[in-house]
N, C-alpha and C positions, 0 to 999 in steps of 0.2 A: 197611440201612447209614445211613439219615436217622435211624432211630433211636437207631444208637449216635452218633453225632454230635450230638446233641443231651444223650445220658446223660451223654457228656465234658464238655458245657459246662455242664450245669448241676452235673456234681461240682465244676465248679472253681469254681465261685459262690460268694460268704461266706457264711455262714448267716445273715446276717441280709434276703438276699436271695432265698432259696428260698420265700418264702411267695408273695412279687412272680412271682418264674417260678412258679407252680405255678398260681397267680388266671391269668394268664397263657394259658397251656396249657389250661385247665378252659375259658376262655374261644373260645377256639380252636374245640377240641374240640366245645361246645356250638353255636357259628355251623355249623358243619359238616356236624353230624348233624341240626339243624333245617332246614338246608336241604336236607341230599341226600331229607327228605322230603315236602318239597314243589315237588316238580319240575313245573315247568307247561310244560313245551313237550306238543305236543299229540302224539298218539300216530295216525300214518295207516298204516294197514296197506297193505303192499308192492301188493296186489290192486288199490289205489283209484288208485295212480301210473299216467297212462298218456299215451304218447307214441308221435312218430314220429321215425325216423330219417332223415333227408336227406343229400343229398350233402355232402361235405366241399367246405369253400371257404379256398382260398388268401389271405391278406391279404398284401398287399404290406408289406415288411419296414416296419419304422419305424424313423427316422433321426435321431438327437438332434446337433443340431449345439450347440455350444459357444461 
């Protein structure tokens, strides 16, 4: 659906604006392609995460005064 919206917007642009629209879309594409392959998030296997469950703690309700 978003692709169709983009195409409709581009279709309504004046001819002189099509090159600028193309360059902007190209830069958006290149930005996301380059950053998708450079994921810096560390990989942590699920087996290395350890923890203990504790009893549920009921906290007093928060009262906001105006």
